[in-house]
C-alpha positions in Angstrom: 76.4 59.7 -0.7 75.8 58.1 2.7 72.7 56.1 3.3 70.0 57.5 5.6 70.0 56.1 9.1 67.7 53.2 9.6 65.6 53.3 12.8 64.9 50.1 14.7 61.8 48.2 13.6 58.6 49.0 15.4 56.6 46.4 17.1 55.1 44.0 14.5 51.5 44.8 13.5 48.9 43.2 15.8 46.8 40.4 14.1 43.5 41.7 13.1 40.5 40.3 15.0 37.5 39.4 12.8 35.3 42.1 14.3 37.9 44.7 13.2 37.6 43.7 9.5 35.1 46.5 8.6 37.3 49.2 10.2 39.1 50.2 6.9 35.7 50.6 5.2 34.2 52.7 8.0 37.4 54.8 8.1 37.2 55.6 4.3 33.5 56.5 4.5 34.0 58.8 7.4 37.3 60.3 6.3 35.8 61.0 2.8 33.2 63.4 4.3 36.0 65.9 5.2 35.6 67.8 1.9 31.8 67.7 2.2 32.1 69.2 5.7 34.5 71.9 4.4 31.9 72.8 1.7 29.2 73.2 4.3 31.2 74.9 7.0 33.9 77.2 5.5 31.4 79.8 4.1 30.5 80.6 7.7 33.8 80.6 9.5 37.5 81.2 8.7 39.4 77.8 8.5 41.6 78.1 11.6 38.7 79.4 13.7 36.5 76.5 12.5 39.3 74.0 13.5 39.7 75.6 16.9 35.9 75.3 17.6 36.1 71.8 16.3 38.9 70.9 18.7 37.1 72.5 21.7 34.1 70.4 20.8 36.1 67.2 20.8 37.6 68.1 24.2 34.2 68.8 25.6 33.1 65.3 24.6 36.3 63.4 25.5 37.4 65.0 28.8 34.3 63.9 30.8 34.7 60.4 29.3 38.3 60.4 30.4 37.5 61.5 33.9 34.4 59.3 34.4 36.1 56.1 33.2 39.6 57.1 34.6 41.2 56.3 31.2 45.0 55.8 31.6 47.3 58.6 30.3 50.3 57.5 28.2 53.5 57.2 30.3 56.6 58.6 28.8 54.8 59.3 25.5 52.9 62.5 26.0 55.3 64.6 24.0 55.4 62.1 21.2 51.6 61.8 21.1 51.2 65.6 21.2 53.7 66.1 18.3 52.0 63.4 16.2 48.7 65.2 16.8 50.1 68.6 15.8 51.2 67.1 12.5 48.0 65.2 11.8 45.6 67.8 13.1 47.0 71.3 13.0 49.4 70.7 10.1 47.3 68.5 7.8 43.8 69.9 8.4 45.0 73.5 8.8 46.8 73.3 5.5 44.0 71.6 3.5 41.3 73.8 4.9 43.2 77.0 4.5 44.1 76.1 0.9 40.4 75.4 0.0 39.4 78.6 1.7 41.9 80.5 -0.5 40.1 79.0 -3.6 42.2 75.9 -4.2 40.0 73.4 -6.2 39.0 70.5 -4.0 40.0 68.0 -6.8 43.5 69.4 -7.1 43.8 69.4 -3.4 42.8 65.8 -3.2 45.3 64.9 -5.9 48.2 66.6 -4.2 47.4 65.2 -0.7 46.8 61.8 -2.5 50.5 61.5 -3.0 50.8 60.6 0.7 51.0 56.8 0.2 53.9 57.2 -2.2 55.8 59.3 0.2 55.0 57.0 3.1 56.2 54.0 1.1 59.4 55.7 0.2 60.1 56.5 3.9 58.9 53.1 5.2 62.4 51.7 5.6 63.2 54.4 8.1 60.7 52.8 10.5 61.8 49.2 9.7 59.0 48.4 7.2 59.6 46.9 3.8 57.5 47.7 0.7 57.0 44.7 -1.7 57.0 45.1 -5.5 53.3 44.3 -5.7 52.6 47.0 -3.1 54.6 49.5 -5.2 52.5 48.5 -8.2 49.4 49.0 -6.1 50.6 52.5 -5.0 51.2 53.6 -8.5 47.8 52.2 -9.6 46.1 54.0 -6.7 47.6 57.3 -7.6 46.6 56.9 -11.3 43.1 56.1 -10.2 42.9 59.2 -8.0 44.2 61.3 -10.9 41.5 59.9 -13.2 38.7 60.6 -10.6 39.7 64.2 -10.1 40.8 64.9 -13.7 37.5 66.4 -14.7 37.5 68.7 -11.7 41.1 70.0 -12.1 41.5 73.7 -12.7 44.0 76.5 -12.2 41.5 78.9 -10.7 42.5 79.5 -7.1 45.8 77.8 -7.5 47.9 80.6 -6.0 51.5 80.0 -4.8 50.3 80.3 -1.2 47.4 77.8 -1.7 49.7 75.3 -3.4 52.3 75.7 -0.7 49.6 75.0 1.9 48.6 71.8 0.1 52.2 70.6 0.0 52.6 71.5 3.7 49.5 69.5 4.5 50.9 66.5 2.5 54.2 66.7 4.3 52.5 66.9 7.7 50.1 63.9 7.3 52.9 61.8 5.9 55.4 62.7 8.7 52.7 62.4 11.3 51.6 58.9 10.3 55.2 57.7 10.2 56.1 59.4 13.5 53.1 57.9 15.4 53.8 54.5 13.9 57.4 54.7 15.1 57.3 56.4 18.4 53.8 56.0 19.9 51.6 53.4 18.1 50.0 52.2 21.3 48.1 54.5 23.6 44.6 54.8 25.1 42.5 56.4 22.3 40.5 58.6 24.8 43.5 60.2 26.5 45.7 60.2 23.5 43.2 62.0 21.3 42.5 64.5 24.1 46.3 65.3 24.3 46.5 65.7 20.5 43.5 68.1 20.3 44.7 70.1 23.3 48.1 70.6 21.7 46.4 71.5 18.4 44.3 74.2 20.1 47.3 75.7 21.8 49.1 76.1 18.5 46.1 77.2 16.4 44.8 80.0 18.7 47.8 82.3 18.3 47.8 81.7 14.5 44.1 82.5 14.3 44.5 85.6 16.4 47.2 86.8 14.0 45.7 85.7 10.7 42.0 85.7 11.3 41.4 88.3 14.1 40.1 85.6 16.4 38.3 87.1 19.5 36.9 85.4 22.6 33.3 85.7 21.3 34.1 84.0 17.9 32.4 87.0 16.2 33.6 85.9 12.7 31.5 82.8 12.9 28.0 82.8 11.4 26.1 80.3 13.5 23.8 79.0 10.7 22.2 75.6 10.6 24.7 74.4 8.0 27.6 75.5 10.1 26.2 73.8 13.2 25.6 70.6 11.3 29.1 70.7 9.8 30.6 71.4 13.3 28.7 68.5 15.0 29.7 66.1 12.2 33.3 67.3 12.4 33.5 66.7 16.1 31.7 63.3 16.4 32.2 61.6 13.0 35.6 63.0 11.9 37.6 64.1 14.9 36.5 61.3 17.2 35.1 58.5 14.9 37.5 58.7 12.0 40.5 59.6 14.1 39.9 56.7 16.5 39.6 54.3 13.5 42.9 55.8 12.0 44.7 55.2 15.2 43.4 51.7 15.4 44.7 51.0 11.9 48.1 52.6 12.6 48.6 50.3 15.6 47.5 47.2 13.7 48.8 47.6 10.2 51.9 48.8 8.4 52.1 52.5 7.6 52.0 51.8 3.8 48.8 49.8 4.1 47.1 52.4 6.2 48.0 55.3 4.0 47.0 53.4 0.8 43.4 53.7 2.0 43.7 57.5 1.3 43.5 56.6 -2.4 39.8 55.6 -1.8 39.0 59.0 -0.3 38.7 61.1 -3.6 36.4 58.5 -5.3 34.2 58.1 -2.3 34.0 61.9 -1.9 33.1 62.2 -5.6 30.2 59.9 -5.1 29.0 61.8 -2.0 29.3 65.1 -3.8 27.2 63.6 -6.7 24.5 62.4 -4.3 24.4 65.5 -2.1 25.2 68.4 -4.5 24.5 66.9 -7.9 28.1 67.4 -9.0 29.0 65.8 -12.4 30.3 62.3 -12.5 32.0 61.0 -15.6 32.8 57.6 -17.1 36.5 58.4 -16.6 35.8 58.9 -12.9 34.2 55.4 -12.7 37.3 53.9 -14.4 39.5 55.8 -12.0 37.6 54.3 -9.0 38.1 50.8 -10.3 41.9 51.5 -10.8 42.2 53.0 -7.3 40.4 50.1 -5.6 42.6 47.6 -7.5 45.7 49.5 -6.4 44.6 49.4 -2.7 43.9 45.7 -3.0 47.4 45.1 -4.2 48.9 47.1 -1.3 46.9 45.4 1.5 47.1 41.9 0.0 49.2 39.7 2.3 52.0 37.7 0.8 51.6 33.9 0.7 55.1 33.3 2.1 56.0 36.3 4.2 59.7 36.5 5.0 
């Protein structure tokens, strides 16, 4: 069997400035609120409709900023940036939110999507990145830790073939999107690049929402409750702008394997948030899983003493 074609290496990761050290921590904290937002917002709007309103909110914030500060648009990369955005936004978020809306348990969803770092590491040679043995050990530890955290919450209720397929689709999209952006467009102005990605996402989601959710111009299927508005505002400002900006900063400054390994910290962090906000149960096994997951991520991001 012939070997897969190896793409030319991407530009080496940019050395991390001291002030950027907390970025991974802030990213994990913000990204982990995604399931919390879903729990608040999905009872009041269909998943694709919610994501469309979320994207429109992001554009309402970003476009005036782009125009006032005359932010530069990416040259020769617009299509690459847009495609990466479709994978990371429409594909990943649409798949996860639609699966949860169909009744897929959040813990099982987190475990399936949590396989992303393993897939990213397996495909890393295609973008010229090498995964060390210690990193492979860390990836396996991280996945084991995530499994322990969500074990108590696993269930088969709601695990329909369609919901499972949506989770796998979301996993494929976020893995491909991360690798694609790291390979073809790691460097672009965050303001204009994010605006391009959310514009492309809206254009794709609107026809789907009209077909699947009977979307109308008045968004009549949305119940504008205080919980929904809170979830929407947080989704726009903290997740779609804050967390995405941090993710793009990490992608341009770190290897893809290191960036995606941070996803292992999302389920444990989300479990803590759900315990604090909703009183959800928290087991000793979950605490052990957190320690294992954190240890795994530490192995992945640890720099070799004698890099080759």
